[in-house]
N, C-alpha and C positions, 0 to 999 in steps of 0.2 A: 717450267715447260711452256713452250709457245702455245697460243690458243688458235685453234682452227675452226672453220665454219661448222655449225651444228648440222647434223644429218637428219633427213626426214625419217619419220617412223613408218615402218612397213611390217608385213607379216613376220619378218625375220626378227623383229623386236618383241614378239609375243613369247611369254614363258614356255608355252607348249612346243614352239619351234626349237628352242634351245634343248629341251628335254628329248625331242625327237632326234636331234643330232647326237646327243649323248647315247640314246638308245641304239641308233644305227651303228655307232662306233662299238658299243659293247657287243652287239650282235656279231659283228665281224671278229672282234678280238677273242671272244669266248666260244666261237664255233669250232668244234672238233680239235681243240688244242691238245687233247690227250690221246688222240686217235693213233698217231704214228709211234712206232717203236723209237727208242732213243737213237738220235742221229749221231753219225760219226763225222769227225772225231770229237770236237770240243764238248758237245753235250754229254758224251760218254764219260769224260773225265769227272764231271760233276755228279752224274748219277751214280757212278761206281764208287767214287770217294765217299758219298753220303751212305751208300749201302755198307761199305767197309767201316764207316764211322760207327754205325749202330752195331755192327758185328763185333767190333773191338771195344766199344764203349769209350773210345778216345775222341773227344770233341774239339781238341786243340791242334792235333797233328793229323794231317790228311794223307791218305794213301790211295794210290791208284794201282790196280793189279798187284796189291800187297807190297808196293814200293813207295817210299816217301814222295809226296808231291809238294814241291815248294813253290810252284809257279805263280800262284795267285793268293792274295790275302783271303781271310776266312768268311767274310760276310755273306757272299753268295752261297757258300756251302751251308752256313747256318740258317739262312732264309729257306733253302730247300729242305733242310732237316726239320725245321719247325713245321712245315707243311706235311712232311712225311709222318711226323708224330701224330698229327691230327687225322690224316686221311690214308695212311698206309703207304707202303713202298710201291708206287706205280707211276706210270708216265704222267697221269693227270695231276697227282700230288707234286711231282717233281717240277712240273711247269707252272703250277698255279701261282706261286709267288711272283714268277717272272711276268706272266700276263697281267696280273693285278697291278704290278708296279708300272708296266707299260701304259696301262689305262690311266693310272693316277698321274703319270708324267704329263699327259695332255692337260690335266687340270692345273698342275704346277706351272706349266708354261703359260696357260691362260691367266693364271693368277698374277704372274709378272706383268703381262700386257694390261690386265685390268687395273693394277695399281698405278701403272705409268700412263696409260692412254685411255682408260675408260672401259665400260662394259662391252661396247661393240667390238673394240679391238680384242677384248678377251675372248669373245665367241669366235671371231675369225681366226685368232691364233689357235684355238682348239681345233677348228676345222682344218686349218692348214697343216698343223702338226700331226693330227691323228692318223692320216693316211699317207704321210710321207713314206715313200716306197721302202727305203732301207730300214727305217724304224719299225714299220709294221711287219716287215719281213723277219725281224728279230724279236717280235713281241712275245713269242712263246718258246724261244730257244734258250734252254737252260745253260746260260753262260753269263759272264759279268756285264755285257754291254748294256742290257736294259736296266739292271739295278744301278749301274754307274750313271746312266742318263737320268734316272729318277732322283737319286741323291744329289747329283750335280745340279739339276734344275731346282730342286727344293732348296738347296744351299743358296743359290742366287736369289730365289724368291725371298728367303729370310733376310738376306743382306739388304734387299730392296726395302722390305718392311722396316728394318732397323734404321736404314738411312733416312727414309721419309719421316719416321716417327721420332728419330733421335733417341730411341729407347735401347739401353744397353742390354736388357734381357733378351730382346729379339736378336741382338748382335751375338750374345752368348749362344743362343740356339743355332744361329747360323754357323758358328764355329764348331758346335757339336756335330751338326750335319756335315760339315767339311771333314771332320774326323771319320764319319761313316763313309763318305765318298772315298777317302783314302783307304779305308778298310775293305773296299770293294776291289780297287784296282792298283793301288800303290801310291807311294809318297810323291811321285811326280805331279800328282793332282793338287798338292799344295802350291806348286809353282804355277800350274795352269790357272787355277781360280784366283790366285794372287795377282797374276798378270792381268786377268780380266778386270778385277777391281781397280788396279792401278791405272790401266789404260782408260777405263771408264771415267775416272776422276779427271785425268788429263784432258780428255776430249770434252767433258762437260764444262771444265774451266777454261776451255779454248786454249789449252797448252800454256796457261799462265802458271809457271812452276810454283810461285809463292802461294797463290790461291789454291792450287791443287794440293800442296802439302798441308795447308790448313784443313782442307776437306778430308784428306787421307788420314789425318790424325784420329778422326772419329773411329776409323776401322781398326786402329791399333789398340786392341783390347786384350790386355795381358791375361786375365783369367780365361777368356775365350781361346786365345792362342794356345795356352798351356793345356786346356782340356782337349783341344783339337789334336795337338801333338800326342797327348797321352792315348787317346782313342786310336788315332791313325797309326801310331808306331808301336802299339802294345804287342801286337802279334809278331812283328819283326823282332822286337827285343826278346820275346819269349823263344821264338824259333832259333834265334842266334845263340841263345844260352844253351839250347838243347843240342843243336846240330853244328854250330860253329861255322867252320870254313865251307863245309858242303852246302849249307844254306846260303851263305854269302855269295858263293859262286853262281848259284841259280838266280839270286836276287839281282846281282850285278848284270847278268845276262838279260834279265827281263826288264831292267830299267836303264842303267847307264849305257850298256852296249847298244840297246835299241835306239837310244837318243843320240849317242855320239860314237857309233860303231865305225868300222874301218871303211865302209862303203863310201866312195868319193861322191861329192855333190855333183850332180849332172844338170844339164840344161833342161831335162825333162821334169826334174823335181818340182819347180814352181807350178807346173801345170797338172800335177797329180791330183790334188784335191779339187781344183776347179772342174776337172773332168769327172771326178767322182760325183760331185754335186749335180751335174747335168742329168744323171740317172737316179742317184740315191734320193734326191729330194723331189722327184716326180710325185704328183702332177704339177707342182708349183715351182719347179726349178727355173724355168725360163722367166717366170714372173719375179722370182727372187733376184735374178741378175739385173733385171730392169729396175726393181726397187732399190737395189744397192747403188746403181748409177745415179738414180734420182736423189738419193739421200746424200751421197758423198759429194755431189756437185754443189750443194748448198750449205753454207755455214750454219744457217738457222736450223736446217734439218739434221745436220751432223750433231749439233748440241741436243736437239730433241730426241734423237735416236742414239745417244751416247752409249747406253748400256748394250743394246744388241750389236752395235757396231764394234764396240770393244770386245765383246764376247766372240764375235765371228773372226775379227782380225787377229786377236791374240791366239786363238786356236789355229788359225791358218798359218800364222808365222811359226808357232812352236812346232807344229806337226810337219810343216814343210821343211824346216831345218833338221828335224829328227831324221836319223838314218833309216829307221824302220818305218815303213808306210803301209798301212792296211786300211781299206775303205771304212771299216767299222769304227776306226778311231775318231771319225768326224761326226758320228751320230749325235754326240753331245752338243754340237753346234746347231742342230736342227731347231731347238726352241728359239734361239736368237733369229734364225732365218725366218721362222714362222712369224715372229713378231714384226719383222720388217715388212713382209708381204701384207700382213693384217693391217698394219698402219697405213699403207697405201690404199687398201680397200676402204678404210674408214675415212680417208682424206683424199678422194680422187681429184680434188681441185689442184693438187700439186703436179698433175700431169700437164706439162706446159703448153701443149698444142694438140691439134687433131692427129698429127702423125704419131705422137706419143700414145694417144688414146687407142689408135688402131693397133699399134705394136703391143700395147698392154693387153688388149682383148685377144689378139692372136696368140700371145704367150700363154693365155689361159685355155683357149679353145683348141689349139692344135694338139697339145698332149692329151687333152680330154677326149677328143674324137678318136685318136689312136688307141687309147686305153679302152674306150667303149667298144670299138671294133675288135680289139684283142679279146674281150670277153665273149663276143659272138664267135670269133675264130676258134677260141678255146673249146667251145661246145662242138663245133663242126669237126675240127682237126682231131680231137680226142674221141670222136664218135660217142659223145655223151647223149643222154636222153634229150630230145628236142624240147622237153618241158623246161629245161634250164634257160631257154631263150625267153621265157616269161619274165625273167629278172631284168634284162635290158629293156623289154617292153614297158614294164612298170616304171623303171627309171625314166624312160623317155616321156611317159605320161606325167610323171612328177615334175620334170623339167618344164613341160608345157604349162602345167598348173602354176608353178612358181613364177614363170614369166608373166603370167596374168596377175598374180597376187602380190608378188614382191618387186616387180619391175625388171626390165631388161638388164640393168646394170648389176643388181644383186644376183640375178640368175646366172649371168656369165661368171661371176666370182665363184658361185657354188657348183657349177657344172663339173669342174675337175674332181671335186670331192665325190660327187655322185657317180661320175663315170669310172673312177678308179675302184669304186665299190663293186662294180659289175664283175671284172675279172678276179678280184681278190676274194669275193664271196663265193663265186663259182669254184674257184680253186680250193678254198678251204673246205667247202661242203662236198664237192664231187671229185676233185682230183687227188687231194692228199690221202684219203682212204685208199684210192686205187693204187697208189705208189707202193703200198705194203705188199702187193703181189710179188715184188722182187726184193723184198726185205724180210727174209725168213727168220730173223733173229729170235723173236719170241718163241717160235715153234722149235727152233734148235735148242734154246734154253730149257723149255719144258721137257723135251725128250731127254736131255742130259740129266736133269734133276730127278726125273722119274726112274731112269735106268741106273744112274750112278749117284745116289743120294749123298755119298760121302764127299765133302768138298776137299778132302785131302788128296784126291786124285786130280791132278791138273789136266788142262786140255791144251794140246799142241795145235798150232796153226801153221800151216805150211807156207813158207816164202813171204809172209806178210803179217800184219797185225790187223785184226778186226776189233776196233776200239771198244765196241759195246759188248763184246763176247764175255768178258769177266762179269759184267753186270747181269746178263741173262743166264750164264752158266753157274754163277755164284761160286766161282773158284778162280784160281790163278791160271792165267794163260801164258804158255811158253811160246813166244812169238818168233816169227821168221825161221821156223825149223826147216832144215834141209831134208831132201828126200832120203839121203843116207841115214841121217839121224833118226828119222821117223821109222824107217824100215828096221833099223837096229833096235829101237825101243820096242817096236811091236813084237819082235822075236825074243824078248826077254820074258821072264816069268811073272813080271809085275803087271798089274792092271794098266790098261792103255786106253787113252781117249784122245782123238785128234780129228781135226778137219783137214782132209788131204785132197790133193788133186787126183785126176784120173790115173796118171802114170804111177803115182805112189801107191794108190789103192790097188792097182794091178800087181805091183811089185810085192805087195803084202799077201798076194794070193786071192785078191778079190773077195774079202770076207763080207758077209751079209751086213750092209750098212744100217745104222740106226736111222739115218736120213740121208738123202742125197738131193741136190738141186743146185740152182744157179745163185751165185753171190756176186754182187757188183764189185768190179775191181779196176775200172778204168781210171778213176781219180777219187778224191775225197767227196763225200756227199755234201760237204759244205759248199762245193762249187755246184750250186743247186740247179742252175739252168742246164748244165751238162748232164747231171743225173736225170733230170726230167726228160731231156732229149733221148738219153739211153733207154729210159722206160718206154717211151713212144716207139723207138726202134725195135725194142724187144717185143712189143705188142704186134709189130708188123713182121716178126720172125727173124730180126737181125739181133743176135745175141753177142755181138763182138765185144761189148762192154762188160760182159758177165763171164764167169768161169764156173765150170761144174766142180762141185766139191762133194766129198763123201764123209759122213760122220762115222769114222771107224772106231770100234770098241772091242776090246778083248779083256775078258775077266782074268783075274789072277790065276796062276798055275795053268796057263795056256788053254783054258776052257773057252771055246769060241761062243760068241753070242749071235 
């Protein structure tokens, strides 16, 4: 690797400063992560599948709403189940392994930077990665994105250690971790990580094929490849032997069809992920684009940053070509992007002139100021206690102190990290609990299980599916039931339980409901900004995004409750 000028020692090089950064990150990550009810839809699939796993005692085949769920490999389910064994079946335990892996991912990314570029780059990579907007937004969401990012990043770290040390045992461990990566999300990640390693070697060897092949031969480790295949494909082999064609159909839909589906390639596709990066990697997204331009324009820096460049471009190419495009697919590139930004932080002399330095500082300060103001606006707009404004005040004082102790340059680099902390921390501590006012799922589940303890009585849901209802009701949900179906079932002699809309409740004769209230129905809660806006509108009296439901119950033999 090329040698760059040594950097002056500042307060940021003191051990206590590093631990303060780790502590602030932990404070944000672990604040209120178990407060909210299970989110719909994706988190519901994992929470309910784990609940049914313990109910059935079957830990290899997963079921959601008592129907086979083939969509994703098992490692995320098993991680959640391990936590549930220790801490019980609750939201805190379900999310604990996710938030722990999110936190550890930052250390894995920092470890890669430290191995390649030194301890300063390691700390700046941690800082840049830890609060990248989309990653921190998924830090406690019980789905595969965060476990995938952790094992993906750990795998690359182990490959780096093996490559530097030329130690086959580290290489073997890297392949084991690759198997776990595949066991989280699927066999296409053999291709993704393989492409990153291959492109890295090509860039590092300046596209000299002969030299690149000699370098690449180190990574061809037959025992490691075999153990990786065994781990990664074991569940697919098992499920195929049990379910055959039914499983293969879902597997192909989740992998091959998403990659090379029938959707034609359009002129918009190459811009999809660059546009995603602009918001998903805030507050350092603008700085990343400048760093990328600086690195790509120099042959020396391309070789120096061969790994993160290969990581970023391999993923960009693969997921741009793929037919299915979802913003979360690119979270696994955030460590590479963080390393590139951190590298420029550590080596500011590569900024070629004054105009570049101004542009670099603006790329850091502009998003930071907007995010800082967003934190203040959050308090005012949501009519939170004015005491929350103390957080922006403390951050402003810290920035002033840092400018005095660490210097203007270091402070500018750190300001985005500190400013994004303001809205995120206020949101976690003050806003997330408030959202539960219009998420009555726990209350509904408690009433159902107290009134109808037998899980053999299913619950109907009119005209839609409420994905987390099976988890809280602890029974099968019959989804998308029509008004006619519900009224006919209510008039039979069997016990009846359903969430119905006003017109259906009236057609049943307006029986005394076990519960009634508003349920969000505008769109999926995973479109989080829209849901938050609906909550704010509801607080102002506009309930357009919500529908009144009644929990109707009739005991067997037509005895009303």
